[in-house]
Structure formats: structure tokens, C-alpha cells
C-alpha positions in Angstrom: 116.2 131.6 92.9 117.9 132.8 89.7 117.2 131.9 86.1 119.8 131.8 83.3 119.1 132.3 79.6 121.1 131.0 76.6 123.5 133.9 76.8 124.3 133.3 80.5 122.8 136.6 81.5 121.3 136.4 85.0 117.8 137.6 85.7 116.9 137.5 89.4 113.5 137.3 90.9 114.0 140.9 92.1 113.8 142.1 88.5 110.0 142.7 88.6 110.0 144.6 91.8 112.9 146.8 90.7 111.3 147.6 87.3 107.6 147.2 87.6 106.8 150.8 88.6 108.9 152.4 85.8 107.5 149.9 83.2 103.9 150.6 84.2 104.6 154.3 83.8 106.2 153.8 80.4 103.2 151.7 79.3 100.7 154.4 80.6 102.7 157.0 78.6 102.5 154.8 75.5 98.7 154.4 75.8 98.2 158.1 76.3 100.5 159.0 73.3 98.7 156.5 71.1 95.3 157.8 72.0 96.4 161.4 71.5 98.0 160.7 68.1 95.4 158.4 66.6 92.2 158.9 68.7 90.0 156.1 69.7 87.6 156.0 66.8 86.3 152.7 65.5 88.2 153.2 62.3 91.6 153.0 64.0 92.9 149.7 65.3 95.7 149.3 67.8 98.1 146.4 68.3 101.0 145.7 70.8 104.0 143.6 70.7 106.0 142.5 73.8 109.3 140.8 74.1 110.3 139.2 77.4 109.2 141.6 80.2 106.9 143.5 77.8 104.6 140.4 77.4 102.6 141.2 80.5 101.9 144.8 79.3 100.5 143.4 76.0 98.1 141.2 77.9 96.9 144.3 79.8 96.2 146.1 76.6 94.3 143.1 75.3 92.0 143.2 78.4 88.6 144.7 78.6 90.2 148.0 79.7 92.9 148.0 77.1 93.1 149.8 73.7 94.5 147.0 71.5 92.5 144.8 69.2 95.4 142.3 68.7 98.7 141.5 70.3 101.8 139.3 70.0 104.4 138.3 72.5 107.8 136.5 72.2 109.7 134.6 74.9 107.6 136.1 77.8 109.0 136.4 81.3 107.3 136.9 84.6 103.9 136.4 83.0 101.3 135.5 85.7 98.1 133.6 85.3 96.2 136.8 86.2 97.8 138.5 83.2 96.7 135.7 80.9 93.1 135.7 82.3 92.8 139.4 81.4 93.4 138.7 77.7 90.1 139.2 75.8 91.5 140.0 72.3 93.5 137.9 69.9 97.0 137.1 71.0 100.0 135.3 69.3 102.7 133.7 71.3 106.1 132.8 70.0 108.1 130.8 72.5 111.2 128.6 72.8 110.5 124.9 73.7 112.8 125.3 76.7 112.9 128.5 78.7 113.5 129.0 82.4 111.4 132.2 82.3 108.4 130.5 80.7 108.5 126.8 81.7 106.5 124.1 79.8 104.0 124.0 82.7 103.4 127.8 82.4 103.0 127.4 78.6 100.5 124.6 79.1 98.5 126.6 81.6 98.6 129.6 79.3 97.0 127.5 76.5 94.5 126.1 79.0 93.4 129.6 80.1 93.3 131.0 76.6 91.3 128.0 75.4 88.4 128.9 77.8 85.6 130.7 76.2 85.9 132.2 72.7 89.5 133.4 73.0 91.5 133.7 69.8 95.2 132.8 70.1 98.0 131.0 68.4 101.3 129.7 69.8 104.4 128.7 67.9 107.0 126.8 69.7 110.6 126.7 68.5 113.0 124.0 69.6 116.7 124.5 70.0 116.5 128.2 70.7 116.6 130.0 74.0 115.0 132.9 75.8 115.6 136.0 73.7 115.7 134.2 70.3 113.3 136.6 68.7 115.3 139.7 69.6 118.9 138.5 69.8 119.3 135.2 68.0 122.8 134.0 67.0 122.6 135.0 63.3 125.5 132.7 62.5 123.3 129.8 63.4 121.0 129.2 60.4 118.2 127.7 62.5 118.2 130.4 65.1 118.2 133.0 62.3 115.3 131.3 60.7 113.4 131.1 64.0 113.9 134.8 64.6 112.7 135.7 61.0 109.8 133.2 61.2 108.5 134.7 64.5 108.6 138.2 62.9 106.8 137.0 59.8 104.2 135.3 61.9 103.6 138.5 63.9 103.1 140.5 60.8 100.7 137.9 59.3 98.8 137.9 62.6 98.3 141.6 62.6 97.4 141.6 58.9 94.7 139.1 59.6 93.2 140.7 62.7 93.7 144.3 61.8 93.6 144.3 58.0 96.3 146.0 55.9 94.3 149.2 55.7 94.9 149.7 59.4 98.7 150.1 59.5 99.4 153.5 61.2 100.6 151.6 64.3 103.6 150.1 62.5 106.0 153.0 62.9 105.2 153.6 66.5 105.2 149.9 67.2 108.7 149.5 65.8 110.0 152.5 67.8 108.4 151.1 71.0 109.6 147.6 70.3 113.2 148.8 69.9 113.0 150.0 73.5 112.4 146.4 74.7 115.0 145.0 72.3 117.5 147.5 73.5 116.9 146.5 77.1 118.4 143.1 76.1 115.6 140.9 77.6 
């Protein structure tokens, strides 16, 4: 089975198996670099952002074994229930209303899982945008441009709330790391 996004790029079901190992290695390098650069003291807070494929790695860092105190994901793909169940820290999801890589049933199940216990989460759903809207919206379309900008503002507000503005050393590293996912054209 194949899924097609708004830009008619094709993502096959073989994508995860082809890229999982390399992605897990990159995520492990990121965790190691962040720990080395900023330590793991209580005074330092970590956050992660994942677009598309990167969403599952954010959930891993929001688990009991992760290093992040808050996370945000946009237009997730290949996210499994087991990834969502791992999430123990606050997470923000920004998703399109229609997305073959994160169907409404998956979205509902994600909300159901995150609603169990004392989980903290928020989900914003944008109509009339497709998969990838947060990283490669058509900027000539005023609504798509607004949705892209709104998702980013929401992420910043989320981190300001959960981490406090005094804990901002992650921003530079976060932007560099995010660019890697944006450049991969998810």
C-alpha cells in the first residue's frame, strides 16, 4: 500500500524499514550531544520537536527513559500506539484534518491514549492543509501560510509554558536539528 501527500510525493510502507536504523542512530547521537553540551542537571530543561517521521522520536524522548520535559510534533507519520503509550511528558500535536499518514482513527486513538492518566497534551487540527503543511506549506495560499505560522507560534507558546523562558538554551540546537527533518522533505 502507498500513501500520497498533498504534493503528490509517494511514501511507501518500506520507508520505516529503510530508514529506522539510521534515524535511531541520529537520535541517539542527538541525545548524547545534548547531554554532553548541557548536562542533565535539574536546572536544565530539554525539549524536542518532530516533523513527520521525527514524531516517533519525540515520543521516545518524552518517555520515562527520555531526556525531554516537553515535546511537540507536526503531521506525524508512522506513529504507532506503542510510541504514544510511552509518552509521559507534555506533548503538543499539530495535525491536518485529512492526512493519509495520520488518519482520523489514529488521531482519535492518540487522544484516547494520551487522555488516560494525568497526561498533558494539546492537539490543534487544521482543515484544508495536507501532510507537510508545517514545514512546506504553499506560502502563496494565505490560509496555508497562516496554518504554518500558527503551528510554529503554538509550539513556541507550549515550550514557554512548560519550560519557562529562562530555560531557552535548547532553541539553537533545536532549530539546527529541526532543519534536518525539514530538509528531508517529509
